[in-house]
N, C-alpha and C positions, 0 to 999 in steps of 0.2 A: 588153253581153252579156245575152241573154235566152233563156228556154226557148222552143223552137219544136216544135210537134207533129210527130211523125215523118213523116206524109205530106207536110206542107209542107217539112220539112227536105230531102226528096228533091230539091226544086227549088232548094235553096240549099246543096247538099252542100259545095261548095268553101269556104263560109264557116261551116261547122258542125262542132263537136266532138261526136262520137257516143259515148255512154257505155253500156256493158253491152249493146251491139248492134253490128251491122255495117251500114254505109252506104257503098256504093261512092263513091269520089272525095271522101270526107269530108276536111276539113282535118286532122283528127286522130281516131284511134280509141283509146279507152281502155276496153278490154273484155277479160275473161279467157276469153271464148268460145274454143273450140278453133279454131286457125288464124286468129284475128282479127289484123289487121295492127297490133297495138299495138307501138309502138317498144320495143326490148329494154330500154332504160333505165327504162321505165315499167311493165314487166310485173310483176304482183303476183297474189296468190291471189284477191283480189276486184277487181271493177271499181272500186269506191270507193277501194281501195288504190292502183290505177293512177292515178286522178285525183289523189290526195294526193301521189304521187310526182311527177307532172307539175307540180303547183303549186309544188313546191320547186325545180324546175329548168326554167322555161319556155324555149321555143326560138323563134327567129325563124321567121316564116312562118305560125304558127298562133296566136301569142299575141294577135293582134288579130282572131281569129274573132268573128263577130257573134252566133252562136247555139250552143246546146247542146241535144241531144235524146237520147231513148231510145225504143225501140219497144215498151216494156212498163213496167209499174209493179211493182216489188218493192223490198224493203228495200235491197239492194245498189245497184241502179240508181238509186233515188231519192237515196240518200245521195251517190252520185257526182255526180249532176246538181246537187244542192243545194250540195255542196262547190265545184263549179266556179263557181257563181254567188256564193258567199260565201267566197272564199279565205282571208281573214284569220281569220275565226272558225273555219273548217274546220281550218286548220293549228294553231290554238290547242287544238283538241280532237281532234287527229290520232289518238291511241291509242284514245280512246273510239269514234270513228267506225269505226276498223278492227275493233274488237271487235264492234260492232253489225252491221257488214256481214257479218262471218264468221258470226255467230249467225243472221242473216237467211237467208243462202244455204246454209251448211253445217250449220246447226242445232247448232253446237258452241259451248260457252262454257267457259272456264277459270274455275272457281269460286274459284280462288286469287287471281285478279286483283282488286285493290282497286276496279277499275272495272266488275266483272262485274254487280253489281246495277243500276248506272246504265245499262249497255248493254242489259240485259234490259228495263228500264222503257221505254227509247226504242223498242225493237222491239215491245214489247207495245202501246205507244201507237199506233205506225204500224199494226199489225195490227188493233187494235180500231176505230180511226177509219175505216180502209179498209172494214172489213166493215159498220160501222154506217151510213156515209154513201154507200157505193157498192156493192160486191159483193166476196165473198171471191175469192181467186185461183182462176182457172179456173171460177168460178161465175157468169159473166156470163149473163144471160137471153138466149134465142135472138134476141130482137129487137135486141140491142145491136149497135153498129157493131164493126168489127174492133178488136182490142186495141190496135194501134199508133195508132189514132185515138181510141178511147174512153178510153185511159189518160191522155190529155192533161188531162182534167178533174180527174183525181186529182192530177197534178202542180200544176195551177193552184190547187188547194185546199191542198195540203200545203206547197208551197214557201214561202209567206210566213209560215206558222205554225210551222215546225219550229225555227227559231233560238231562240225563247224557251224551248221545251221542252228543247232541247239544254242550255241554260245552267241551266235550273231544271226538271228533270223533274216536280217536285211540282205544277207548273201543270197537268199532264195526268193527275194521279192518278185522277180520276174515270173516265177512259177505260182506263188501263192496269192498275189495281189488281187486278181480278178475274183476268185472265190471269196477271199477275205472281205472285200468290199460288198459283195452281194449279200453275205451273211450279216455284216454290220448294218447295212441299210434295212434288211428285213427285221433285225432285232430292234432297230429304232421304231419300226412300224408297230411291232408287238407292244412296245412300251408307250405308244401314242394313243390319243383318244379314239382313233379309228378301230382299235382292237379292244376286246375285253377278255379277261381271264377269270374263270370260275373254278372253284376247287371243292371237291367232295371228299375230304380226307378219310371219312369212314369207309369208303369203298375204293380208295386209291385212285380217284379219277380227277383229271384236269380237263376243263372245257375251254378251248381257245377259239374265239371268234375273230376272224380277220377278213378283209374284203377278198383277198386272193391267196392261193396256196403259197407256202413259204419254204425255204430250206429248213431241213430238220434242225440244224444247230440253232436257229432262231426260234422255230416252232416249239421245240421240246424244252427249252431253257426254263420257261415258267412252270414246268411240270416237275421240277426237282422235289423229291420226296413222295411222288406218286408214281403209279405204274401203268396207267391207262390214259390215253389222250383221245379226246373227241374233238375233231377239228371241224368247225362250221364256217363255210365260206359263202360269200354272196352268191346269189343265184341258186340257193338251196342245194349246194354241193357239200358233201360230207365224207369224212373218213373216221373210222375208229381203229385204234391200234394199241395192242399190248406192247409195252416197251421191253427191251432186252433185259431190263432189271429183274424180270420174273422168269427168264430162261436160265439164268445162272444162280449160284448161291450168293446172294447179296449179304455182306457181312455187317454193314453199318446200321441196318434197321430191319425189323421184321416186315414181311410182305404177306399179302393174301394170295392164294393159289389162282392160277388162270382157270376160268370157266369156259367150257365149249361155247362157241358163238352161234350154234345152229338154232337154239331157241330164240335168240334175239333176231337172227336173220329171218326166221319164219314170221315173227311178229311184224317186222318191218315190211316184208313182202306182202303180208296180208293188208297193209295200209297203202302200199306203193301202187300208183296209177300211171307211172311213167312207162316207157317201153323197156326199161332196164330192170334187172333183178339184183337183189342183194346177195352177195356171196362172201365167203370168209375162208381163212386159212386155219389149219389145225393148230391145236394148242402147243404142239411141240415145235412149230416153226419158230425161228429166232425172233421174228417180229410180226405176229399174226395181224392181218388187216381185215376189217369188215368194210365193204364199200360196194357201190353199184358196179356190176360187171367186173368184179375183182378177179375172177378166174381167167380173164383175158390177158392179165399182166404176166410177164415173165418174172423170174426171181430177180433179175437185174433191175427191172422197172419197179418192183416192190421195194427194193433196197434203195433205189435212187430217191432224190428229194421229191416231195409232193408237187412242187412247181415244175417238175420234169415229166409228169405223166398226166394223161387225161383224167378228169374227175367230172362225173356226169351229174346233171340236174335231177333232183328228186321231186316228187309231188308232195313230200312231207315237209311241213314247216320246220324252221329251226327250233322253235319252242317244243313242238311235238317230238322232234328227234331227241333233243336233250332229255325230255321227260321219259321217253321210252327207254333210253339207255340207263338213266339213273334208276328207274324202277326195276329194270332187269337185274342190275348188279346188287341193288339193295335186297331184292328177294333171294338172289343166288348166294349172297354172303351172309344171310341171316344165320346166326348161331356159329359162324366160323370166325375164329380169332387169328389175327396175323401171327406168324412165327418165322423164324429163320430156318433155312435149309429144308424146304419141302422136298420130298422125293417125287419122282415122276409117278410112282405107283400111288402115292397119296393124292396127287393132283388128278390122276385118272379116276380114282375111286370117288373123290368128291364130285367130279364132273359126270359120274355115271358111265364112264367109258370102260370097255372091256380091255384086258391086256395090260 
């Protein structure tokens, strides 16, 4: 079994296991992407989780596949590919790998877990080395090849080096320590009296109030079990974001479908008296943001931590902002019940979108 770059895997699909991606006629798909043909027995919240399930119950027909591939590099996809190539070690660290994959994709971590610090160190190591040796997510220079081809060099570098870090994260301290400390300090602030967390479980919303923007790994951790985060910062600075949990087929719990944000944006713009305008991403974006001057951000800036991008002051008070958001989603979700495995067609129909 070996890793094969995605373009080459297209020519060997029948002998390839595809992780965190979709490849027609693949021997096996292990992906949490919406409508991916992952066998029901292996479906999981993360693609790495699906790989770990499959490793525990291999089936005839694909157990002898020659290759494994993915069409992009991120924490979840990498951990799934690495686990497939290193099954014994992966199963020994099953819980830790699951925590790391969840943190990488959903930006959630349960700080009560005894493995939380180790999972954070692994993810920070992957992030730091990727940025230092290659380029940040969605930050490839224009001259780079397509991601499905260019990401192969990341896999080639990380695959032989990850096992020792998994068993002893201290070996990678020089790379992960700075980001790890930044996240831990931010998580402490979220849990301190300077911050407040409100939850509206009936609409899947968490409201986090903190003085300043924070790294996602700290900001989103209080939102476990919900799918929308409204961040309220001092100086009347706000962002609203759909989490990645509603872009994929989440297995562990039902969710509500994403609603288009144009109606909420229009309501906020009718109230807004600052020089800025509210704008928003489409519902099929991996993590749609609603914010002032949102369309001025690149994809790399939208994916980066909130404390690494400008957030503008609004004329709307925090109380009004929260009330507007809550009212919008309560009205939009009236009569809609959460369920698993929404199709994009259903999401568009509920949102009144054509196509």
